[in-house]
N, C-alpha and C positions, 0 to 999 in steps of 0.2 A: 858583684856576686849576687845571684838571685836564688833563693831556695824557697820551697813551698812548705808551709806548716799549717797545722789545723788548730783552730781556736776550740778548746774543749768545752764541755758542758758547763763548767763554772766560769767560763770566759778566760781561762788560762791558756797561755801560749807558751810552747817550748821552743826555745831558739835552737835551730838546727846545729848539730855538732860542728859542721864545717865552718859556720859563722862564728861560733864560740871559739874555735881554734884560731881563726883569723884575727878576731878582736880580742887582744890579750886582756883588756880591762873587764871582760865579762867573766864573773866568778860567782858562785853561790853567795847570796847575801849582799851583792853589790847593789847600791841604790841607783836608780836611773831616772831620768826625766823622760816623759812620754809626751810628745807634741802632736796634735792633730792638725794637719795641714791639708786643706782641701779634702781629698778622699783617701789620704795616706796617714800613716803613723811614722814618727821619727823617734827612735830610741837613742838617747845620749847618756853617757856617764854623768851622774850628779856630782857637781863640784860644790863642796860645802864652803861657806864663807867663814874664813877663820878671823877676819878683821872686824868682827862685830864688837863694838866697845861696851861689853857687858857691864863692866865696873862703872862706867859713866851712866849708863841707863839705870842701874840699880841705885846709884847714889842719887840720881835725880828723883827717882820714885820715892826713896826714903825722905828726901827733903820735902817733897810735896805732902806726904803722909804726915810728917811732923808738923807742917804748917796748918794742918787740919782743913786743907782745901779739898772740896769735892770736885774731882775732875774725872771726866769720862776716860776710861782706859783706851777706848777706841780713838778718841781725839788725841790723846797723848801719843799713841803709837803713830797715828797719821802725821802729826806735827814732827815727830822724830824722823820719820822716813822722808818727809819732804824737805828736811833740813840737811840732807846729804847730797 
């Protein structure tokens, strides 16, 4: 399905009604991912990661804070992300 839409003055784009009805996940307030691929945009529903071990991350941060170690938060986050 191809529909034409206009990008407004504030760079806003209204998704045409026919597409909104076709894609049942499009609703007001829905978070989306927008990918730029070559000369095109791809819009997909955003899927939140529910499996983030926040308790483990917070416990580790508290442990580091109690030890009085000075650690770069950026390095901590990078190390955590690379460990998965």
